[in-house]
C-alpha positions as CSV (number, residue, x, y, z in Angstrom):
1,X,96.7,127.1,142.6
2,X,96.4,123.9,140.6
3,X,94.5,120.6,140.9
4,X,97.0,118.1,139.5
5,X,94.9,117.3,136.4
6,X,97.3,117.5,133.5
7,X,96.2,119.4,130.4
8,X,99.0,118.8,128.0
9,X,102.6,117.4,127.7
10,X,105.1,120.0,126.6
11,X,108.7,119.6,125.3
12,X,111.7,121.7,126.1
13,X,113.1,123.1,122.9
14,X,115.6,125.6,124.2
15,X,117.5,126.2,127.4
16,X,119.4,129.5,128.2
17,X,121.4,129.9,131.4
18,X,121.6,133.5,132.7
19,X,123.5,133.8,136.0
20,X,121.6,131.5,138.3
21,X,118.4,131.6,136.3
22,X,117.4,129.1,133.7
23,X,115.2,130.2,130.9
24,X,113.2,127.5,129.1
25,X,111.3,127.5,125.8
26,X,108.5,124.9,126.0
27,X,106.5,123.7,123.0
28,X,103.0,122.4,123.6
29,X,99.4,122.2,122.4
30,X,98.3,124.9,125.0
31,X,101.2,127.3,124.5
32,X,99.4,129.5,122.0
33,X,96.5,129.9,124.5
34,X,98.8,131.3,127.2
35,X,99.6,134.9,128.0
36,X,102.5,136.7,129.7
37,X,102.3,136.7,133.5
38,X,100.2,133.5,133.5
39,X,101.1,130.8,136.1
40,X,101.6,127.3,134.6
41,X,102.7,124.1,136.4
42,X,105.6,122.4,134.7
43,X,106.1,119.0,136.2
44,X,104.5,120.4,139.4
45,X,106.6,123.6,139.4
46,X,104.7,126.8,139.2
47,X,106.4,129.1,136.6
48,X,105.4,132.4,135.1
49,X,105.0,132.7,131.4
50,X,107.4,135.4,130.2
51,X,106.9,135.2,126.4
52,X,104.7,133.4,123.9
53,X,106.0,132.5,120.5
54,X,103.5,130.6,118.3
55,X,103.2,127.1,119.7
56,X,105.8,127.7,122.4
57,X,106.2,129.7,125.6
58,X,109.1,130.8,127.7
59,X,109.4,130.5,131.5
60,X,112.3,131.1,134.0
61,X,113.4,129.0,136.9
62,X,115.4,130.6,139.7
63,X,118.1,128.9,141.7
64,X,115.8,127.9,144.6
65,X,113.5,126.1,142.1
66,X,116.3,124.4,140.4
67,X,117.8,123.1,143.7
68,X,114.5,121.8,145.1
69,X,113.3,120.1,141.9
70,X,114.7,117.8,139.2
71,X,115.4,120.8,137.0
72,X,119.1,120.6,137.6
73,X,119.2,117.7,135.1
74,X,117.0,119.4,132.4
75,X,117.9,118.9,128.8
76,X,116.4,119.6,125.4
77,X,113.4,117.4,124.5
78,X,112.6,116.8,128.2
79,X,108.8,116.4,128.5
80,X,106.8,118.4,131.0
81,X,103.4,117.7,132.4
82,X,101.6,121.1,132.0
83,X,98.6,122.5,133.8
84,X,97.2,126.0,133.8
85,X,96.1,127.5,137.1
86,X,92.6,126.6,138.3
87,X,89.7,128.9,137.3
88,X,87.8,130.0,140.4
89,X,84.6,128.7,138.9
90,X,86.0,125.4,137.7
91,X,85.7,121.8,139.0
92,X,88.1,120.6,141.6
93,X,89.0,117.3,140.0
94,X,92.3,116.6,141.7
95,X,93.5,118.0,145.0
96,X,95.0,121.3,146.2
97,X,98.3,121.6,144.4
98,X,100.3,124.8,145.0
99,X,103.0,124.3,142.4
100,X,105.7,124.4,145.2
101,X,107.8,121.3,145.0
102,X,108.9,120.1,148.4
103,X,111.6,117.7,147.3
104,X,112.5,115.2,144.7
105,X,111.9,111.4,144.8
106,X,113.3,108.5,142.9
107,X,111.5,105.9,140.9
108,X,112.3,102.7,142.8
109,X,110.3,100.2,140.7
110,X,107.6,100.1,138.0
111,X,105.3,97.1,137.9
112,X,103.1,96.4,134.8
113,X,99.8,95.2,136.1
114,X,98.4,94.2,132.7
115,X,96.1,97.3,132.4
116,X,97.6,99.6,134.9
117,X,101.0,100.3,136.4
118,X,102.3,100.5,140.0
119,X,105.0,103.1,140.5
120,X,107.0,102.8,143.7
121,X,108.9,105.9,144.9
122,X,111.6,106.6,147.6
123,X,112.3,110.0,149.0
124,X,114.6,111.5,151.7
125,X,112.8,111.3,155.1
126,X,115.2,113.8,156.6
127,X,113.2,116.6,155.0
128,X,110.3,115.7,157.3
129,X,107.7,115.4,154.6
130,X,105.0,112.7,155.1
131,X,102.5,110.7,153.2
132,X,99.4,109.0,154.6
133,X,97.6,105.9,153.4
134,X,95.1,106.9,150.7
135,X,96.3,110.5,151.0
136,X,97.1,112.9,148.1
137,X,100.5,113.5,146.5
138,X,101.6,115.4,143.4
139,X,104.2,113.5,141.4
140,X,105.5,115.7,138.5
141,X,102.4,117.8,139.0
142,X,100.0,114.8,138.7
143,X,97.4,114.5,141.5
144,X,97.6,110.9,142.8
145,X,96.5,108.8,145.7
146,X,99.3,107.1,147.6
147,X,99.3,103.7,149.3
148,X,102.0,101.5,150.9
149,X,102.8,104.7,152.7
150,X,106.0,104.6,154.7
151,X,108.4,107.1,156.3
152,X,110.4,107.4,153.1
153,X,108.4,105.7,150.4
154,X,105.0,105.3,148.8
155,X,103.3,103.7,145.8
156,X,100.8,105.0,143.3
157,X,98.6,103.2,140.7
158,X,98.6,104.7,137.2
159,X,95.6,104.0,134.9
160,X,96.2,103.9,131.1
161,X,94.8,107.4,130.4
162,X,97.2,109.0,132.9
163,X,100.1,106.8,131.7
164,X,99.7,107.8,128.1
165,X,98.6,111.5,128.6
166,X,101.4,112.5,131.0
167,X,105.1,111.9,131.1
168,X,104.7,108.8,133.2
169,X,105.2,106.6,130.2
170,X,108.8,108.1,129.9
171,X,109.7,107.3,133.5
172,X,112.1,104.5,134.3
173,X,113.7,103.1,137.4
174,X,116.2,105.5,138.9
175,X,114.6,108.7,137.4
176,X,114.1,111.7,139.6
177,X,110.6,113.2,140.0
178,X,109.2,116.3,141.6
179,X,107.1,115.7,144.8
180,X,104.6,118.1,146.4
181,X,103.2,116.7,149.6
182,X,99.6,117.3,150.6
183,X,99.2,120.9,151.9
184,X,96.6,119.8,154.5
185,X,99.0,117.1,155.8
186,X,101.8,119.7,156.0
187,X,99.7,122.1,158.1
188,X,98.5,119.3,160.4
189,X,102.1,118.0,160.9
190,X,103.3,121.5,161.7
191,X,100.5,122.1,164.2
192,X,101.0,118.7,165.9
193,X,104.8,119.4,166.0
194,X,104.2,122.4,168.2
């Protein structure tokens, strides 16, 4: 389990396709602190560390992960938001993030607010995911509060610290992002649907 509070930004240095699996080497400031079998969120996708080599680590994405995330467009030098799993005695600074991407969204518009940024996202409503006003959402693994919540869109405000210490500063209009909708909202929606 994660909280959506990003620890580091990593960079893809190598990609190896093996059947339907995609092996990735990621270089980061925290890679040398990782160990094999550890769960790490990569842009909101929970992946298992398979090897550590100095300041880099290897992870593998399976076909299901690639299809549900924006990993199908991965290339070298892609920057990932990284978060290690939450310690059971740690602070819960974000919200409950499982590392299971529900679907992708598209950056519709970015507004510079002279000190912060508004990011507007669209997503496919046919997959039945929902946001609520002032509810939680994980965008590329970052715990955020959404507003202007609609049936297929939402907005988040990004402060300078988040903008500069995640890969949000690399996003542009039309980019694909990984979305994990709030787990509590998903359970409530399912129960009410019955």
